[in-house]
Legacy VTK file of the C-alpha trace (Angstrom):
# vtk DataFile Version 3.0
C-alpha trace
ASCII
DATASET POLYDATA
POINTS 349 float
-6.254 25.487 0.520
-3.512 22.903 1.143
-3.554 19.611 -0.767
-1.332 16.558 -0.451
-0.876 14.455 -3.624
0.099 10.831 -3.217
1.811 8.774 -4.340
4.427 10.963 -6.034
4.653 9.590 -9.589
6.259 12.673 -11.157
9.375 10.768 -12.209
8.707 10.145 -15.902
5.038 11.163 -15.745
4.144 14.866 -16.100
0.498 14.464 -15.022
0.782 15.446 -11.348
3.276 18.209 -12.084
1.002 19.824 -14.695
-2.049 19.531 -12.469
-0.253 21.027 -9.462
0.957 23.943 -11.606
-2.621 24.618 -12.682
-3.891 24.355 -9.115
-1.264 26.838 -7.949
-2.964 29.462 -10.131
-6.211 28.604 -8.301
-4.629 29.380 -4.900
-4.243 25.702 -4.086
-0.924 24.782 -2.475
0.076 21.259 -3.536
2.683 19.084 -1.840
3.619 15.620 -3.081
4.295 12.653 -0.806
5.934 9.358 -1.670
3.181 7.214 -0.216
5.540 5.329 2.088
3.854 5.452 5.522
6.536 7.152 7.623
7.679 9.696 5.032
4.066 10.505 4.119
3.227 10.988 7.801
6.168 13.369 8.200
5.052 15.329 5.128
1.462 15.490 6.367
2.516 16.681 9.833
4.701 19.344 8.260
2.186 20.661 5.695
-1.120 20.069 7.546
-3.181 19.491 4.373
-6.884 20.205 4.133
-7.257 17.515 1.467
-5.404 14.347 0.567
-5.716 13.715 -3.168
-4.937 10.081 -3.928
-4.094 9.156 -7.509
-2.806 5.604 -8.098
-3.832 3.334 -5.216
-2.668 -0.081 -6.450
0.744 0.323 -4.712
-1.139 0.729 -1.421
-3.249 -2.399 -1.918
-1.308 -5.069 -3.806
1.955 -6.642 -2.662
4.132 -9.601 -3.576
2.126 -11.973 -1.363
-1.425 -12.135 -0.085
-0.170 -11.386 3.440
1.749 -8.332 2.251
-1.298 -7.212 0.281
-3.542 -7.557 3.325
-1.120 -5.603 5.493
-0.796 -2.844 2.891
-4.550 -2.554 2.452
-5.339 -2.452 6.167
-2.676 0.196 6.826
-3.911 2.279 3.893
-7.562 2.190 4.917
-6.829 2.800 8.607
-4.583 5.734 7.679
-7.396 7.171 5.579
-9.889 6.741 8.422
-7.500 8.466 10.836
-7.027 11.373 8.421
-10.787 11.768 8.071
-11.247 11.683 11.863
-8.741 14.547 12.050
-10.836 16.569 9.598
-8.847 15.917 6.425
-10.963 15.347 3.312
-10.084 12.661 0.758
-10.339 12.956 -3.026
-9.495 10.003 -5.273
-8.764 10.152 -8.993
-9.480 6.715 -10.468
-6.986 6.249 -13.285
-7.487 2.465 -13.495
-10.285 0.196 -12.294
-7.711 -2.386 -11.166
-3.964 -2.847 -11.213
-2.891 -3.485 -14.806
-1.199 -6.802 -14.005
-4.332 -8.134 -12.238
-2.258 -10.045 -9.672
-5.120 -10.285 -7.141
-8.168 -8.835 -8.863
-10.890 -10.000 -6.441
-8.887 -8.971 -3.401
-8.042 -5.599 -4.911
-11.611 -4.957 -6.049
-12.892 -5.514 -2.506
-10.580 -2.846 -1.111
-11.239 -0.447 -3.972
-14.974 -0.726 -3.348
-14.366 0.056 0.308
-12.130 3.003 -0.525
-14.694 4.396 -2.956
-17.031 4.741 0.012
-14.373 6.356 2.193
-13.442 8.991 -0.381
-15.360 12.249 -0.090
-15.204 12.893 -3.833
-14.026 10.815 -6.806
-12.593 12.105 -10.087
-12.540 10.247 -13.411
-11.456 11.379 -16.862
-14.493 10.551 -19.028
-18.170 9.602 -18.938
-17.415 5.942 -19.665
-15.065 5.862 -16.685
-17.780 7.300 -14.436
-20.191 4.569 -15.532
-17.556 1.883 -14.964
-16.602 3.195 -11.527
-20.218 3.372 -10.362
-20.905 -0.156 -11.639
-17.671 -1.917 -10.666
-17.310 -0.245 -7.274
-21.055 -0.650 -6.554
-21.694 2.972 -5.727
-25.350 3.782 -5.033
-25.138 7.032 -7.016
-22.742 8.956 -9.240
-23.279 12.227 -7.341
-19.757 12.130 -5.854
-18.071 11.149 -9.122
-16.805 14.098 -11.167
-15.784 13.878 -14.825
-12.693 16.051 -15.311
-10.654 15.399 -18.482
-6.990 14.465 -18.586
-4.979 17.526 -19.608
-2.728 17.766 -22.657
1.052 17.316 -22.764
1.754 19.785 -25.574
4.531 21.538 -23.675
5.708 18.591 -21.594
8.470 17.629 -24.045
10.592 19.481 -26.550
9.188 19.306 -30.078
11.725 20.850 -32.442
12.932 17.903 -34.537
11.457 17.566 -38.037
10.108 14.284 -39.400
13.002 14.004 -41.834
15.617 14.625 -39.167
13.938 12.212 -36.752
13.831 9.448 -39.347
17.442 10.045 -40.279
18.481 9.697 -36.647
16.578 6.411 -36.317
17.578 5.042 -39.721
14.026 4.976 -41.082
13.227 5.549 -44.757
11.494 8.855 -45.476
8.693 7.300 -47.558
7.771 4.492 -45.119
4.587 4.374 -43.061
5.890 4.209 -39.510
3.910 2.813 -36.576
5.257 3.514 -33.092
4.937 2.089 -29.630
6.821 4.183 -27.058
6.740 3.724 -23.301
7.278 1.232 -20.532
6.599 -2.272 -21.789
4.358 -4.291 -19.482
2.478 -7.553 -20.170
-0.996 -5.970 -20.449
0.222 -3.764 -23.301
0.635 -6.852 -25.535
3.681 -5.649 -27.459
4.665 -9.140 -28.719
1.184 -9.326 -30.247
1.763 -5.955 -31.937
5.042 -7.190 -33.404
3.403 -10.379 -34.685
0.564 -8.357 -36.213
2.920 -6.052 -38.102
4.858 -9.084 -39.339
1.627 -10.385 -40.853
1.062 -7.217 -42.893
2.026 -7.632 -46.527
3.048 -4.037 -47.200
6.830 -3.732 -47.694
6.714 -0.029 -46.791
5.420 -0.533 -43.235
7.800 0.055 -40.353
7.307 -0.552 -36.632
9.365 1.136 -33.935
9.138 -0.367 -30.444
10.916 1.769 -27.862
10.829 1.385 -24.101
12.050 -0.722 -21.220
10.328 -4.055 -20.542
9.455 -4.834 -16.944
11.204 -8.208 -17.112
13.698 -10.080 -19.259
11.232 -12.728 -20.433
9.096 -10.017 -22.009
12.140 -8.529 -23.718
13.096 -11.943 -25.102
9.557 -12.515 -26.398
9.613 -9.200 -28.277
13.064 -9.823 -29.732
12.043 -13.317 -30.828
8.907 -11.989 -32.522
10.839 -9.235 -34.317
13.740 -11.416 -35.427
14.111 -11.769 -39.175
11.823 -8.883 -40.183
13.816 -5.808 -41.200
10.657 -3.686 -41.049
10.657 -3.899 -37.242
13.160 -2.048 -35.057
13.346 -2.335 -31.274
15.059 -0.243 -28.617
14.277 -2.157 -25.449
15.661 0.281 -22.917
14.650 3.450 -21.138
14.155 6.308 -23.604
15.568 9.589 -22.221
13.163 12.514 -22.136
15.164 14.416 -24.741
14.736 11.538 -27.210
10.949 11.249 -26.880
10.358 13.826 -29.610
12.627 11.932 -32.015
10.458 8.830 -31.880
7.135 10.648 -32.057
8.211 12.880 -34.926
9.528 9.898 -36.882
6.138 8.171 -36.623
3.027 8.415 -38.771
0.813 6.851 -36.092
1.056 5.460 -32.567
-0.282 2.001 -31.715
-1.606 1.137 -28.252
-2.576 -2.561 -28.464
-3.711 -2.777 -24.852
-5.764 -5.657 -23.520
-7.747 -3.336 -21.285
-7.553 0.374 -20.521
-9.546 3.004 -18.654
-7.478 6.186 -19.000
-4.427 6.503 -21.250
-1.804 9.172 -20.732
0.027 7.624 -23.693
-2.883 8.493 -25.985
-2.890 12.062 -24.657
0.860 12.330 -25.239
0.499 10.978 -28.785
-2.204 13.513 -29.589
-0.030 16.246 -28.086
2.570 15.395 -30.737
-0.154 15.530 -33.394
-0.295 11.781 -34.019
-3.159 9.414 -34.868
-3.681 6.599 -32.376
-4.587 3.011 -33.211
-6.111 1.451 -30.116
-8.986 -0.509 -28.567
-12.478 0.945 -28.392
-12.561 0.754 -24.586
-12.500 3.045 -21.572
-11.885 6.704 -22.302
-10.319 6.173 -25.732
-13.530 6.531 -27.815
-14.357 9.825 -26.095
-10.795 11.125 -26.216
-10.229 10.023 -29.834
-13.647 10.959 -31.166
-12.081 12.672 -34.206
-10.657 9.350 -35.485
-13.116 6.504 -34.775
-11.920 4.598 -37.846
-8.617 3.768 -36.122
-10.219 2.161 -33.070
-11.123 -1.516 -32.931
-13.346 -3.659 -30.726
-10.917 -5.977 -28.892
-13.654 -8.595 -28.409
-14.719 -8.932 -32.034
-12.139 -7.261 -34.263
-8.444 -7.790 -34.844
-5.650 -5.270 -34.456
-4.456 -5.959 -37.995
-7.766 -4.700 -39.434
-7.247 -1.369 -37.667
-3.655 -1.168 -38.930
-4.824 -1.832 -42.486
-7.368 0.969 -42.141
-4.587 3.214 -40.887
-2.521 2.462 -43.994
-5.405 3.704 -46.148
-6.144 6.792 -44.008
-4.890 10.364 -44.281
-2.757 10.107 -41.159
-1.431 13.665 -41.321
-4.978 15.048 -41.378
-6.047 12.801 -38.501
-2.991 13.866 -36.522
-3.801 17.538 -37.046
-7.356 16.959 -35.822
-6.099 15.086 -32.782
-3.797 17.980 -31.932
-6.662 20.458 -32.194
-8.782 18.191 -30.015
-6.173 17.739 -27.282
-5.361 21.448 -27.024
-8.924 21.934 -25.776
-7.890 20.019 -22.648
-5.987 22.883 -21.026
-4.716 22.515 -17.489
-6.137 25.853 -16.366
-9.726 24.738 -16.856
-8.976 21.286 -15.482
-7.401 22.775 -12.361
-10.440 25.021 -11.810
-12.773 22.024 -11.995
-10.507 20.056 -9.662
-10.592 22.925 -7.162
-14.396 22.856 -7.392
-14.317 19.143 -6.522
-12.130 19.960 -3.524
-14.620 22.578 -2.381
-17.450 20.055 -2.686
-15.819 18.084 0.141
-16.693 20.918 2.519
-20.434 20.786 1.846
LINES 1 350
349 0 1 2 3 4 5 6 7 8 9 10 11 12 13 14 15 16 17 18 19 20 21 22 23 24 25 26 27 28 29 30 31 32 33 34 35 36 37 38 39 40 41 42 43 44 45 46 47 48 49 50 51 52 53 54 55 56 57 58 59 60 61 62 63 64 65 66 67 68 69 70 71 72 73 74 75 76 77 78 79 80 81 82 83 84 85 86 87 88 89 90 91 92 93 94 95 96 97 98 99 100 101 102 103 104 105 106 107 108 109 110 111 112 113 114 115 116 117 118 119 120 121 122 123 124 125 126 127 128 129 130 131 132 133 134 135 136 137 138 139 140 141 142 143 144 145 146 147 148 149 150 151 152 153 154 155 156 157 158 159 160 161 162 163 164 165 166 167 168 169 170 171 172 173 174 175 176 177 178 179 180 181 182 183 184 185 186 187 188 189 190 191 192 193 194 195 196 197 198 199 200 201 202 203 204 205 206 207 208 209 210 211 212 213 214 215 216 217 218 219 220 221 222 223 224 225 226 227 228 229 230 231 232 233 234 235 236 237 238 239 240 241 242 243 244 245 246 247 248 249 250 251 252 253 254 255 256 257 258 259 260 261 262 263 264 265 266 267 268 269 270 271 272 273 274 275 276 277 278 279 280 281 282 283 284 285 286 287 288 289 290 291 292 293 294 295 296 297 298 299 300 301 302 303 304 305 306 307 308 309 310 311 312 313 314 315 316 317 318 319 320 321 322 323 324 325 326 327 328 329 330 331 332 333 334 335 336 337 338 339 340 341 342 343 344 345 346 347 348
């Protein structure tokens, strides 16, 4: 079976690479395409896929203007219709209900609802995501929506640096309680709010590490302004090389994901793969994924982030981290690939 993944998001994200490796063991030959129309067409003509597996579709729907967005969406849907007329089946993994930035939510939702009907099969990563997809995309039934978990990242990064060595490298005291945010910094992730929340905590032994590249300078300035004057908060507002990822995770006691809204979180999976507790909102797939540590989740509509951080300060974070690691190792790519192959085969019935 030949499968075409698009768009190719393997730069900095191991998800597609790990899944394709697992599928290879299931006799599925995966090729990745950029998603740009001409290059994707050339790849498709060369590989002749049986299935196109679409992952993140926002780049195909939302542009800098409404006209650009309309053009993108029409081209994307017509290309999908042409592929289906030629006998190619379409599988869509819904990682997000909408683009995180919500630039044109009503417009985007219209096209996502249409695409959900064009796709032969849909994959989501948890039961809550299936319910949300069926409701938000107005599907008449969930029979084409398959729940297949997000696989672990336990071997995606080196993990050889001790906590003491990591803290020494980053200049963090050994006896501090260290909260970490690591990753690309985008508005929906609410990092300035996280900084302000940590500033409000009275504990002198709390530390916050914020590491990652903001998507724009105004966001970087907002974070720096919030952190200014509090020695407990350290920022590294630039791209973190892959070899340094383990340093930040191993220096931390817990990871904080103060997102406004989330469906699936690869960052939570990565944190668990390093054996870390996760403080985050009780939304999307997080309650199911983090079922071993419900005390560190908060309801974003009725509860504050600082309450969850205070609970984290009183918790046995090492024990929670160990449980999270045990939990995430259950999500092996071999089993996930087998279930994905089964979804592919469903397109033929």
